MDTraj code that builds the backbone (N, CA, C; nanometers):
import mdtraj as md
import numpy as np

residues = "MET VAL THR PHE GLY ASN SER ALA PRO ILE PRO GLN VAL PRO ALA GLN VAL GLY PRO PHE SER GLU GLY GLY ARG GLY LEU TRP LEU VAL ARG GLU LEU SER THR ALA TRP GLY TRP TRP GLN GLU GLY GLN GLY ARG THR VAL TRP PHE ASP LEU GLU PRO".split()
xyz = np.array([
    [0.2097, -0.9193, -1.0080],
    [0.1872, -0.9731, -0.8428],
    [0.3121, -1.0403, -0.7922],
    [0.3106, -0.9425, -0.6546],
    [0.4423, -0.9725, -0.5897],
    [0.4089, -1.1035, -0.4580],
    [0.4740, -1.1500, -0.3730],
    [0.4373, -1.2157, -0.2791],
    [0.5666, -1.2620, -0.2209],
    [0.5494, -1.2773, -0.0814],
    [0.6431, -1.2752, 0.0290],
    [0.5697, -1.3707, 0.1134],
    [0.6674, -1.4094, 0.2348],
    [0.6139, -1.5440, 0.3474],
    [0.6890, -1.5224, 0.4416],
    [0.6642, -1.5367, 0.5513],
    [0.7539, -1.5343, 0.6880],
    [0.6403, -1.6804, 0.7597],
    [0.7220, -1.6673, 0.9144],
    [0.6590, -1.7879, 0.9686],
    [0.6208, -1.7180, 1.1089],
    [0.5728, -1.6121, 1.0979],
    [0.4967, -1.5481, 1.2017],
    [0.3597, -1.6019, 1.2312],
    [0.3610, -1.6252, 1.3447],
    [0.2171, -1.7028, 1.4248],
    [0.1214, -1.5888, 1.4216],
    [0.1451, -1.4989, 1.3902],
    [0.0218, -1.3974, 1.3800],
    [-0.0674, -1.3940, 1.2377],
    [-0.2077, -1.3441, 1.2553],
    [-0.2590, -1.2921, 1.0838],
    [-0.1885, -1.1648, 1.0858],
    [-0.2385, -1.1864, 0.9449],
    [-0.1651, -1.0604, 0.8475],
    [-0.2488, -0.9762, 0.8181],
    [-0.2445, -0.8574, 0.9237],
    [-0.3342, -0.7413, 0.9362],
    [-0.2339, -0.6198, 0.9538],
    [-0.2652, -0.5058, 0.8722],
    [-0.1973, -0.3805, 0.9026],
    [-0.2060, -0.3481, 1.0316],
    [-0.0800, -0.3252, 1.1005],
    [-0.0787, -0.2739, 1.2704],
    [-0.1194, -0.1251, 1.2616],
    [-0.1996, -0.0825, 1.3754],
    [-0.1890, 0.0425, 1.4268],
    [-0.0661, 0.0781, 1.4689],
    [0.0138, 0.1898, 1.4388],
    [0.1112, 0.2394, 1.4764],
    [0.1067, 0.3624, 1.4990],
    [0.1951, 0.4226, 1.5962],
    [0.1822, 0.5542, 1.6353],
    [0.3020, 0.6592, 1.5293],
    [0.2652, 0.7839, 1.5287],
    [0.3749, 0.8368, 1.4475],
    [0.5518, 0.8245, 1.4490],
    [0.5938, 0.7785, 1.5869],
    [0.7027, 0.7780, 1.5896],
    [0.7685, 0.6481, 1.6257],
    [0.6425, 0.5282, 1.6140],
    [0.7177, 0.3769, 1.5815],
    [0.8176, 0.3687, 1.4790],
    [0.9100, 0.2730, 1.5225],
    [1.0077, 0.2479, 1.3966],
    [0.9578, 0.1172, 1.3098],
    [0.8833, 0.0351, 1.3742],
    [0.8550, -0.0497, 1.2821],
    [0.7002, -0.0823, 1.2509],
    [0.6151, -0.1748, 1.1842],
    [0.5125, -0.2519, 1.1795],
    [0.4122, -0.1904, 1.0893],
    [0.5000, -0.0904, 1.0200],
    [0.4355, -0.0387, 0.8999],
    [0.4324, -0.1187, 0.7645],
    [0.4822, -0.2832, 0.7381],
    [0.5288, -0.3188, 0.6124],
    [0.3478, -0.3317, 0.5798],
    [0.2852, -0.4001, 0.6406],
    [0.1233, -0.4062, 0.5664],
    [0.0425, -0.2704, 0.5312],
    [0.0888, -0.1891, 0.6231],
    [-0.0252, -0.0976, 0.5885],
    [0.0652, -0.0173, 0.4479],
    [0.1641, -0.0027, 0.4137],
    [0.2532, 0.0377, 0.3077],
    [0.2163, -0.0617, 0.1934],
    [0.2090, -0.1745, 0.2272],
    [0.1451, -0.2533, 0.1488],
    [0.0012, -0.2582, 0.0797],
    [-0.1139, -0.2225, 0.1591],
    [-0.2455, -0.1730, 0.1650],
    [-0.2556, -0.0371, 0.0805],
    [-0.1782, 0.0618, 0.0871],
    [-0.1975, 0.1890, 0.0814],
    [-0.1073, 0.1937, -0.0535],
    [-0.0294, 0.1512, -0.1264],
    [0.0466, 0.1087, -0.2593],
    [-0.0398, 0.0268, -0.3704],
    [-0.0857, -0.0529, -0.3029],
    [-0.1465, -0.1947, -0.4159],
    [-0.2650, -0.1640, -0.4664],
    [-0.3086, -0.2069, -0.5368],
    [-0.4202, -0.2005, -0.6080],
    [-0.5114, -0.3256, -0.5474],
    [-0.4468, -0.4332, -0.5125],
    [-0.5471, -0.5502, -0.4281],
    [-0.4063, -0.6343, -0.3634],
    [-0.4333, -0.7046, -0.2488],
    [-0.3698, -0.7667, -0.1517],
    [-0.4284, -0.8535, -0.0485],
    [-0.3852, -0.9659, -0.0257],
    [-0.4444, -1.0496, 0.0467],
    [-0.2961, -1.1529, 0.1207],
    [-0.3715, -1.2888, 0.1663],
    [-0.2158, -1.3800, 0.2413],
    [-0.3074, -1.4856, 0.2553],
    [-0.2586, -1.6065, 0.2312],
    [-0.3135, -1.7477, 0.2979],
    [-0.1953, -1.7712, 0.3621],
    [-0.2571, -1.8862, 0.4491],
    [-0.1947, -1.9989, 0.5239],
    [-0.1119, -2.1021, 0.4713],
    [0.0422, -2.0941, 0.4679],
    [0.1198, -2.1716, 0.4153],
    [0.2166, -2.2616, 0.5014],
    [0.1472, -2.3701, 0.5375],
    [0.2579, -2.4652, 0.6705],
    [0.2468, -2.3996, 0.7977],
    [0.3569, -2.3798, 0.8052],
    [0.3757, -2.2885, 0.9739],
    [0.3665, -2.1432, 0.9412],
    [0.3941, -2.1227, 0.8434],
    [0.3860, -1.9232, 0.7976],
    [0.2418, -1.8990, 0.7021],
    [0.2767, -1.7959, 0.6816],
    [0.1804, -1.6847, 0.5702],
    [0.2265, -1.6211, 0.4708],
    [0.1904, -1.6368, 0.3611],
    [0.2188, -1.5625, 0.2367],
    [0.1044, -1.4659, 0.2006],
    [0.1908, -1.3718, 0.1752],
    [0.1160, -1.1938, 0.1303],
    [0.1432, -1.1870, 0.0028],
    [0.0639, -1.1304, -0.0908],
    [0.0280, -1.1089, -0.2018],
    [0.0008, -0.9583, -0.2393],
    [0.0529, -0.8997, -0.3181],
    [-0.0177, -0.7439, -0.3831],
    [0.0172, -0.7381, -0.4856],
    [-0.0443, -0.6781, -0.5920],
    [-0.0250, -0.6452, -0.7284],
    [-0.0236, -0.4644, -0.7059],
    [0.0866, -0.4049, -0.7721],
    [0.1124, -0.3083, -0.7944],
    [0.0710, -0.2484, -0.9438],
    [0.0123, -0.1186, -0.9785],
    [0.0080, -0.0679, -1.1130],
    [0.1351, -0.0078, -1.1368],
    [0.1710, -0.0344, -1.2666],
    [0.3040, 0.0083, -1.3085],
    [0.3192, 0.1599, -1.3360],
])
top = md.Topology()
chain = top.add_chain()
for i, resn in enumerate(residues, 1):
    res = top.add_residue(resn, chain, resSeq=i)
    for name in ("N", "CA", "C"):
        top.add_atom(name, md.element.get_by_symbol(name[0]), res)
traj = md.Trajectory(xyz[None], top)
């Protein structure tokens, strides 16, 4: 399991981005490459977790 956190005040959901956008693909990549993922509120920020197959 991998976890990472930030203090962003917005929900952790994959963004809808265009093909030429330079950012906003982090959670999309997590969703596409992981076997399971989720997030939880932690103080002022959020922590995202995900599992990867070997």
